[in-house]
C-alpha positions as CSV (number, residue, x, y, z in Angstrom):
1,M,1.5,-4.2,-18.2
2,V,1.2,-5.0,-14.5
3,K,4.1,-6.7,-12.8
4,T,3.6,-8.5,-9.4
5,E,7.0,-9.9,-8.3
6,A,7.0,-7.6,-5.2
7,P,4.4,-7.3,-2.5
8,Y,2.6,-4.8,-4.8
9,A,1.9,-4.5,-8.5
10,V,4.0,-2.1,-10.6
11,K,2.5,-0.2,-13.5
12,D,4.1,2.8,-15.2
13,G,6.6,3.1,-12.3
14,R,3.8,3.3,-9.7
15,K,3.5,0.8,-6.8
16,L,-0.1,-0.4,-6.7
17,S,-2.1,-2.1,-3.9
18,L,-2.7,-5.8,-4.5
19,M,-5.7,-5.6,-2.1
20,C,-7.4,-2.8,-4.0
21,R,-6.9,-4.7,-7.3
22,Q,-8.2,-7.9,-5.8
23,L,-11.2,-6.6,-3.9
24,F,-12.3,-3.5,-5.9
25,G,-10.7,-4.0,-9.3
26,E,-9.0,-0.6,-8.8
27,E,-5.5,0.6,-9.4
28,R,-4.6,2.6,-6.4
29,E,-1.0,3.8,-5.6
30,L,0.5,2.8,-2.3
31,R,1.7,5.5,0.0
32,V,2.6,6.0,3.7
33,L,-0.4,6.9,5.7
34,S,-0.9,7.5,9.4
35,S,-3.6,6.7,12.0
36,A,-3.8,6.6,15.8
37,A,-2.3,3.1,15.7
38,G,0.8,4.1,13.7
39,H,2.1,4.5,10.2
40,Y,1.2,2.0,7.5
41,L,1.2,1.5,3.7
42,G,-2.2,2.0,2.1
43,T,-4.2,3.9,-0.4
44,L,-6.6,6.8,-0.6
45,D,-10.0,6.9,-2.3
46,D,-11.1,9.6,-4.8
47,Y,-11.9,11.9,-1.9
48,G,-8.5,11.6,-0.3
49,L,-9.8,9.3,2.5
50,P,-8.0,6.1,3.5
51,N,-9.2,3.3,1.3
52,S,-7.0,0.3,2.3
53,R,-4.3,-0.7,4.8
54,D,-1.9,-3.0,2.9
55,S,0.8,-3.5,5.6
56,Q,1.3,-3.9,9.3
57,Y,1.8,-0.8,11.4
58,Y,5.2,0.9,11.8
59,A,6.4,3.0,14.7
60,T,7.8,5.8,12.4
61,R,6.9,7.2,9.0
62,E,10.5,6.5,7.9
63,A,10.2,2.8,8.7
64,A,7.0,2.6,6.7
65,Q,8.6,4.5,3.8
66,A,11.7,2.2,3.9
67,A,9.4,-0.9,3.7
68,L,7.6,0.6,0.7
69,D,10.9,1.6,-1.0
70,T,12.5,-1.9,-0.5
71,G,9.3,-4.0,-0.9
72,S,10.1,-5.5,2.5
73,F,6.6,-5.9,3.8
74,T,4.1,-8.7,3.6
75,P,0.9,-7.4,1.9
76,R,-2.4,-7.9,3.6
77,L,-4.8,-9.4,1.1
78,H,-7.9,-9.3,3.3
79,P,-9.4,-6.2,4.9
């Protein structure tokens, strides 16, 4: 069962990207990722490459992790 009260779906204790589910029909787990623009919540594809950016950018990895842990981010629903 997939639950969606938070800014992500939860399945088997994993926090899943709403964007990946909506756009690709895939269940991809959210994680903290980094780019030149900063840290963000997103997913990786089957090759370990960035697949989605589901949040705004954060100045630190810790701030992004806290947003994921508490569900205190507004999910991006469009690429």
